[in-house]
TORKOL-4160 file (C-alpha; in steps of 0.2 Angstrom, whole numbers, padded with zeros to 4 digits, m for minus):
194
<pt num="1" X="0068" Y="m0112" Z="0759"/>
<pt num="2" X="0071" Y="m0121" Z="0743"/>
<pt num="3" X="0057" Y="m0132" Z="0737"/>
<pt num="4" X="0059" Y="m0150" Z="0736"/>
<pt num="5" X="0063" Y="m0156" Z="0718"/>
<pt num="6" X="0053" Y="m0170" Z="0711"/>
<pt num="7" X="0064" Y="m0185" Z="0705"/>
<pt num="8" X="0060" Y="m0195" Z="0690"/>
<pt num="9" X="0067" Y="m0213" Z="0692"/>
<pt num="10" X="0074" Y="m0221" Z="0677"/>
<pt num="11" X="0061" Y="m0233" Z="0670"/>
<pt num="12" X="0058" Y="m0244" Z="0655"/>
<pt num="13" X="0042" Y="m0238" Z="0646"/>
<pt num="14" X="0039" Y="m0249" Z="0631"/>
<pt num="15" X="0031" Y="m0266" Z="0631"/>
<pt num="16" X="0046" Y="m0275" Z="0622"/>
<pt num="17" X="0058" Y="m0267" Z="0636"/>
<pt num="18" X="0047" Y="m0275" Z="0650"/>
<pt num="19" X="0047" Y="m0292" Z="0641"/>
<pt num="20" X="0066" Y="m0291" Z="0639"/>
<pt num="21" X="0067" Y="m0287" Z="0657"/>
<pt num="22" X="0056" Y="m0302" Z="0662"/>
<pt num="23" X="0067" Y="m0313" Z="0651"/>
<pt num="24" X="0083" Y="m0306" Z="0659"/>
<pt num="25" X="0076" Y="m0310" Z="0676"/>
<pt num="26" X="0072" Y="m0328" Z="0671"/>
<pt num="27" X="0090" Y="m0330" Z="0666"/>
<pt num="28" X="0097" Y="m0321" Z="0681"/>
<pt num="29" X="0109" Y="m0333" Z="0691"/>
<pt num="30" X="0108" Y="m0324" Z="0708"/>
<pt num="31" X="0097" Y="m0329" Z="0723"/>
<pt num="32" X="0080" Y="m0336" Z="0719"/>
<pt num="33" X="0072" Y="m0324" Z="0732"/>
<pt num="34" X="0078" Y="m0309" Z="0722"/>
<pt num="35" X="0071" Y="m0316" Z="0706"/>
<pt num="36" X="0054" Y="m0318" Z="0714"/>
<pt num="37" X="0055" Y="m0301" Z="0722"/>
<pt num="38" X="0059" Y="m0293" Z="0705"/>
<pt num="39" X="0045" Y="m0301" Z="0696"/>
<pt num="40" X="0033" Y="m0297" Z="0710"/>
<pt num="41" X="0039" Y="m0279" Z="0709"/>
<pt num="42" X="0035" Y="m0279" Z="0690"/>
<pt num="43" X="0018" Y="m0288" Z="0691"/>
<pt num="44" X="0012" Y="m0277" Z="0706"/>
<pt num="45" X="0020" Y="m0260" Z="0704"/>
<pt num="46" X="0021" Y="m0259" Z="0723"/>
<pt num="47" X="0034" Y="m0249" Z="0732"/>
<pt num="48" X="0051" Y="m0257" Z="0736"/>
<pt num="49" X="0048" Y="m0257" Z="0754"/>
<pt num="50" X="0031" Y="m0266" Z="0752"/>
<pt num="51" X="0039" Y="m0279" Z="0741"/>
<pt num="52" X="0054" Y="m0282" Z="0753"/>
<pt num="53" X="0044" Y="m0281" Z="0769"/>
<pt num="54" X="0030" Y="m0292" Z="0762"/>
<pt num="55" X="0023" Y="m0305" Z="0774"/>
<pt num="56" X="0014" Y="m0321" Z="0770"/>
<pt num="57" X="0000" Y="m0315" Z="0782"/>
<pt num="58" X="m0004" Y="m0301" Z="0770"/>
<pt num="59" X="m0009" Y="m0312" Z="0755"/>
<pt num="60" X="m0026" Y="m0320" Z="0754"/>
<pt num="61" X="m0025" Y="m0333" Z="0740"/>
<pt num="62" X="m0044" Y="m0337" Z="0740"/>
<pt num="63" X="m0049" Y="m0319" Z="0738"/>
<pt num="64" X="m0034" Y="m0315" Z="0728"/>
<pt num="65" X="m0030" Y="m0299" Z="0738"/>
<pt num="66" X="m0014" Y="m0292" Z="0745"/>
<pt num="67" X="m0018" Y="m0282" Z="0760"/>
<pt num="68" X="m0004" Y="m0270" Z="0766"/>
<pt num="69" X="m0005" Y="m0263" Z="0783"/>
<pt num="70" X="m0006" Y="m0244" Z="0786"/>
<pt num="71" X="0011" Y="m0245" Z="0795"/>
<pt num="72" X="0019" Y="m0250" Z="0779"/>
<pt num="73" X="0010" Y="m0237" Z="0768"/>
<pt num="74" X="0015" Y="m0219" Z="0763"/>
<pt num="75" X="m0003" Y="m0212" Z="0766"/>
<pt num="76" X="m0015" Y="m0215" Z="0781"/>
<pt num="77" X="m0027" Y="m0229" Z="0777"/>
<pt num="78" X="m0032" Y="m0244" Z="0787"/>
<pt num="79" X="m0026" Y="m0256" Z="0773"/>
<pt num="80" X="m0021" Y="m0254" Z="0755"/>
<pt num="81" X="m0029" Y="m0269" Z="0745"/>
<pt num="82" X="m0021" Y="m0274" Z="0729"/>
<pt num="83" X="m0030" Y="m0287" Z="0719"/>
<pt num="84" X="m0018" Y="m0301" Z="0713"/>
<pt num="85" X="m0017" Y="m0306" Z="0695"/>
<pt num="86" X="m0016" Y="m0324" Z="0690"/>
<pt num="87" X="0003" Y="m0322" Z="0687"/>
<pt num="88" X="0006" Y="m0315" Z="0705"/>
<pt num="89" X="m0004" Y="m0329" Z="0713"/>
<pt num="90" X="0005" Y="m0343" Z="0703"/>
<pt num="91" X="0022" Y="m0335" Z="0706"/>
<pt num="92" X="0019" Y="m0334" Z="0725"/>
<pt num="93" X="0011" Y="m0351" Z="0727"/>
<pt num="94" X="0026" Y="m0359" Z="0718"/>
<pt num="95" X="0038" Y="m0348" Z="0728"/>
<pt num="96" X="0029" Y="m0352" Z="0745"/>
<pt num="97" X="0035" Y="m0371" Z="0743"/>
<pt num="98" X="0053" Y="m0365" Z="0747"/>
<pt num="99" X="0050" Y="m0354" Z="0762"/>
<pt num="100" X="0034" Y="m0359" Z="0772"/>
<pt num="101" X="0043" Y="m0357" Z="0788"/>
<pt num="102" X="0047" Y="m0339" Z="0786"/>
<pt num="103" X="0036" Y="m0324" Z="0790"/>
<pt num="104" X="0044" Y="m0312" Z="0777"/>
<pt num="105" X="0043" Y="m0318" Z="0759"/>
<pt num="106" X="0060" Y="m0310" Z="0755"/>
<pt num="107" X="0070" Y="m0313" Z="0772"/>
<pt num="108" X="0087" Y="m0307" Z="0774"/>
<pt num="109" X="0101" Y="m0319" Z="0771"/>
<pt num="110" X="0109" Y="m0314" Z="0788"/>
<pt num="111" X="0093" Y="m0315" Z="0798"/>
<pt num="112" X="0077" Y="m0324" Z="0795"/>
<pt num="113" X="0067" Y="m0311" Z="0806"/>
<pt num="114" X="0072" Y="m0297" Z="0795"/>
<pt num="115" X="0068" Y="m0293" Z="0777"/>
<pt num="116" X="0079" Y="m0290" Z="0761"/>
<pt num="117" X="0090" Y="m0275" Z="0760"/>
<pt num="118" X="0085" Y="m0260" Z="0749"/>
<pt num="119" X="0100" Y="m0262" Z="0738"/>
<pt num="120" X="0098" Y="m0280" Z="0734"/>
<pt num="121" X="0085" Y="m0277" Z="0720"/>
<pt num="122" X="0095" Y="m0263" Z="0711"/>
<pt num="123" X="0111" Y="m0273" Z="0712"/>
<pt num="124" X="0103" Y="m0288" Z="0704"/>
<pt num="125" X="0097" Y="m0276" Z="0690"/>
<pt num="126" X="0115" Y="m0270" Z="0688"/>
<pt num="127" X="0121" Y="m0288" Z="0687"/>
<pt num="128" X="0109" Y="m0291" Z="0673"/>
<pt num="129" X="0117" Y="m0277" Z="0663"/>
<pt num="130" X="0105" Y="m0263" Z="0666"/>
<pt num="131" X="0114" Y="m0246" Z="0671"/>
<pt num="132" X="0107" Y="m0235" Z="0685"/>
<pt num="133" X="0102" Y="m0223" Z="0671"/>
<pt num="134" X="0091" Y="m0236" Z="0662"/>
<pt num="135" X="0081" Y="m0243" Z="0677"/>
<pt num="136" X="0080" Y="m0244" Z="0696"/>
<pt num="137" X="0068" Y="m0254" Z="0705"/>
<pt num="138" X="0057" Y="m0240" Z="0709"/>
<pt num="139" X="0056" Y="m0236" Z="0691"/>
<pt num="140" X="0044" Y="m0252" Z="0689"/>
<pt num="141" X="0031" Y="m0240" Z="0696"/>
<pt num="142" X="0034" Y="m0228" Z="0682"/>
<pt num="143" X="0034" Y="m0242" Z="0669"/>
<pt num="144" X="0017" Y="m0247" Z="0675"/>
<pt num="145" X="0010" Y="m0229" Z="0675"/>
<pt num="146" X="0017" Y="m0225" Z="0658"/>
<pt num="147" X="0012" Y="m0240" Z="0649"/>
<pt num="148" X="m0006" Y="m0241" Z="0657"/>
<pt num="149" X="m0009" Y="m0222" Z="0653"/>
<pt num="150" X="m0003" Y="m0225" Z="0635"/>
<pt num="151" X="m0015" Y="m0239" Z="0633"/>
<pt num="152" X="m0031" Y="m0232" Z="0641"/>
<pt num="153" X="m0040" Y="m0235" Z="0624"/>
<pt num="154" X="m0035" Y="m0253" Z="0625"/>
<pt num="155" X="m0039" Y="m0258" Z="0643"/>
<pt num="156" X="m0053" Y="m0246" Z="0646"/>
<pt num="157" X="m0049" Y="m0242" Z="0664"/>
<pt num="158" X="m0047" Y="m0223" Z="0670"/>
<pt num="159" X="m0032" Y="m0214" Z="0676"/>
<pt num="160" X="m0040" Y="m0214" Z="0693"/>
<pt num="161" X="m0039" Y="m0233" Z="0693"/>
<pt num="162" X="m0021" Y="m0233" Z="0688"/>
<pt num="163" X="m0017" Y="m0221" Z="0702"/>
<pt num="164" X="m0027" Y="m0232" Z="0714"/>
<pt num="165" X="m0017" Y="m0247" Z="0709"/>
<pt num="166" X="m0001" Y="m0237" Z="0713"/>
<pt num="167" X="m0008" Y="m0232" Z="0731"/>
<pt num="168" X="m0008" Y="m0214" Z="0726"/>
<pt num="169" X="m0018" Y="m0202" Z="0737"/>
<pt num="170" X="m0031" Y="m0192" Z="0727"/>
<pt num="171" X="m0024" Y="m0174" Z="0725"/>
<pt num="172" X="m0042" Y="m0167" Z="0726"/>
<pt num="173" X="m0044" Y="m0166" Z="0745"/>
<pt num="174" X="m0063" Y="m0164" Z="0744"/>
<pt num="175" X="m0065" Y="m0179" Z="0732"/>
<pt num="176" X="m0052" Y="m0189" Z="0743"/>
<pt num="177" X="m0063" Y="m0185" Z="0759"/>
<pt num="178" X="m0079" Y="m0191" Z="0751"/>
<pt num="179" X="m0075" Y="m0205" Z="0739"/>
<pt num="180" X="m0071" Y="m0221" Z="0749"/>
<pt num="181" X="m0075" Y="m0233" Z="0734"/>
<pt num="182" X="m0063" Y="m0248" Z="0734"/>
<pt num="183" X="m0065" Y="m0251" Z="0716"/>
<pt num="184" X="m0057" Y="m0268" Z="0718"/>
<pt num="185" X="m0065" Y="m0276" Z="0702"/>
<pt num="186" X="m0058" Y="m0262" Z="0691"/>
<pt num="187" X="m0041" Y="m0263" Z="0700"/>
<pt num="188" X="m0042" Y="m0282" Z="0697"/>
<pt num="189" X="m0046" Y="m0280" Z="0679"/>
<pt num="190" X="m0031" Y="m0267" Z="0676"/>
<pt num="191" X="m0019" Y="m0278" Z="0686"/>
<pt num="192" X="m0023" Y="m0293" Z="0675"/>
<pt num="193" X="m0022" Y="m0283" Z="0659"/>
<pt num="194" X="m0005" Y="m0277" Z="0665"/>
């Protein structure tokens, strides 16, 4: 049997490229839901499915935590808790004014009980002028990882915290079995730096 090849998703990996992307999203003339989903993807580095299937009940605005249920996660955990930066909290509080009666943040245009399709976010990037060789939505996670790892000396958080923010499972099985630290304050600091 052939081994599975790992795939590197196209990503923007420089600060100025991320800033230009955020400006392009601000200027995007498409659906407002799509603009917010794109920004949430950049700000949180969450997986596409977690963004698209995000529900209002997952967000605790007082504690500033996004809790994603195990059924939506890649690895077995009770919940994945990701601290919200000030920017994420402001973005969602403003956005909530437009869709308070919906369960999903990014509901489908054809059904209010389903969420946004997988292609919507990549199509929006193409409409903004980015090619599939420059960036795909999943590449936001690579952007986060690359820029955070290149700036360890500036933000002061470890590679382990970066991986924790990406909801990656510890590759050391013994450490993963014993270390159950949430590290939410460190994660909060890194997400705010980002």
